[in-house]
N, C-alpha and C positions, 0 to 999 in steps of 0.2 A: 771516523772511519776505522781507526786502529782497534777500537773496542768491537766493532762489527766484524772485523776480520778475525779477531781472537774467538768470538762467539761462533763464527762460521767454521773455523778449524775444529773447534770442540764438537760442534754438531756433526761435522763430516766424520770425525773419528768415531763418535757414538753411532752414527747412522750405519757405518760399514760393519758394525758388530751385530746388527740386527739380522736374524736368520733369513728372512725372505726379502723384505723391502731393502735391506742393506745390500744384499747381493744384486738386486735389480739395478740400483743406482750405481753400484761399483762396476757394472758392465760398461759404463761410459769409458772408464780407464782402459778396459780390455779392448774396446773398439778402437781407441786411439793407438794402443799398442799394436794391434793387428794392422791398422792403417799405415803405421810406420814401416812395418815389414813390406806391405804391398807397394807403397810408393817407392821405397828403396829398390825393390826388385825391378820395377818398371824403369827407374832412372839408371839402372846398371845393365840394361839390355835384357832383363828377364821378363817373365810374364806372371800374371796373377790368375789362378784358376778359380779359386773361391775362398771365402772366409766363413768360418763357423763360429758363432757365439753361443755360449752355454750358460744355463742358469746358475751354475756354481762359480761363475766369473772367469772360467777358463775360456780360451779361444784358440783356434787353429787357422793358420793361413797356409794354403797349399799353393806354392809358387814353383815356377821353373826358372832355372838360372842359365845364363850364357857362359859363365865361367866360375872358377873357384872363388875368385875375388868377389863376384856378385853374390855368391852364396854366403860368404863371410860378412859382407856389409849388410845383407838382408837380415842375418841372424843377430847382428849387433843393434839393428835399428829399433826394435820393438821397445825395449826399456828406455832407450835414449829418447825416442819420440814422445813417450808418456811424460818423461821428466822435463823435456824441453817445452812441451805443450803447457805443463803446469807453470813453468817459468814465464812463458809467453802470456798466459792468461793473467798472471799477477802483474806483469809489466803493463798490459793494457789497462788493467784496473787502476794501477797507480797513476796512469796518465789520463784516466777518465775516458778511455776509448771503449766504452761498453758495447757500442754497436759492432765493433770489429770482432769482439768475442762472439757475438750472436752470429755474424756471418761465417766465422770459422766453424762453429758448432753445426750450423745448418748445412754447410758444405760437406763436412765429414759425414753427417747423417745421409745426405742425398747421394753422395758418391758410393757409399757402402751399399745402400739399398738398390741403386740402379745397376751397379756393376759387379759387386763382389759377394755380398752376404746372401746365401741361398738356403741355409737350414731353417727349419720352422721357427725355433726359438729366436734365432737371430733376426729374422724378418719381423716376428711379433714384437721383439724389443725395440727395433728401430721405429716401427710404425707407431707403437704406443708412446714411446718416449718422445718421438718427433711431434706427434699430435699434441701431446701435453705441453710441449715446449712452445709450439706455434700458438696454441690456445692462450697460453700465458702472455705471449708477446702481443696478441691482439686485444686481450681483455684486461690485462694487469696494469696497475699503476706503475709509473716509471720507477718509483722507489722499490716496489715489490719485485719488479723485474731485476733490478740491480742486486737486491738481496739474494735472489735465486741464483743469479750468475755468480755471485761471490761464493755461495754454497757449492755450486758445481766446480768452480775453480779450486776450492778447498778440497773437495772430494777427489779431484784428479791428483792434487798434490799429495794428499794422504795416501791414496792408493798407489801412486808411483813409488813411494818409499816402502810401504808395507809389502807390495808385491815383489819388489826387488829384494827385500829382506827374505821373503819366503823362498825365492829361487836360490838365494845364497845358502839358506839353511838346507834345502833339498840337495844342493850340489855337494854338500858335505856328507849327508846321511845316505843319499842314494844318487851318486854322481851321474849315472847313465839315464836317469829319469828326470833330469833337471832342465828339460825344455831347451831353450836357446843356449844355455851354458853347455849342455851336453852336445848340442849340434856344433858349437864352436870347438869343443874338445875333440870331437871326431874330425873336424876339418884341420886342426893344427897338430893333433896327435901328441905332441910333446908338452902341451899346455893343458893341464887337467881342468875338469869342470869347476872345482872350487875356486880356482883363480878367476875364471869368468864370472862366477857368482859374486865374488867379492868386488870385482870391477863394476858389475851392474849396480850393486848396492852403494858403492862409493860415489858413482856418478849421480845416483838418485838423491843422495844426501847433499851432494854439492849443488845440484840444481834447486833442491828445496831451500838450501841456505840462500842462494841467489834470489829465489822467489820472495822469501820473507824479508830479505834485505831491501827489496824494492818498496815494501810497504812499512818496514820498520828500520829505516836507515840508521846505521851505526855512527 
């Protein structure tokens, strides 16, 4: 299994560098990121108006908040959700709980399609990705399904780190265009965007370490 995991991580890293197919699969991480924002908004008394997913792997969640605290937690939740999901997937893989990973992926796809995602590309992505995933589950051999799930887990792990690095970089070169880091800087005022960018990246690296530790115990 260790060799398969190494191969999956390398393939995931190479796949994300492809101009079209790579961005298509990387949207999986974007959807998890935006789902983290949405669930946190709901759990803190806010509302989710809609989510938009775009072919360049960016995403936007429009939420309403009941308080400043709700706004802050919602802004924090995106990168944390992606990183934690990568860790959760590798935990499930390490325990052999492949079916739970399937349930989680299908639930995320279904909830986003039914309630939140409304832009054309976002709906297209969920329908095509979901249809392909369901077709694989119905027709694929168990071993093939497990390899695909391992690749998807690796993809989320790689993207959780690289996207956090990108937002950290943007927070230094263009602080007020740094997405969640900029939102948190506006909320706190005395804590600038680069601090939040570094925080996002550090937590991504930490969860990546925990993820790999599950399958490569030290």
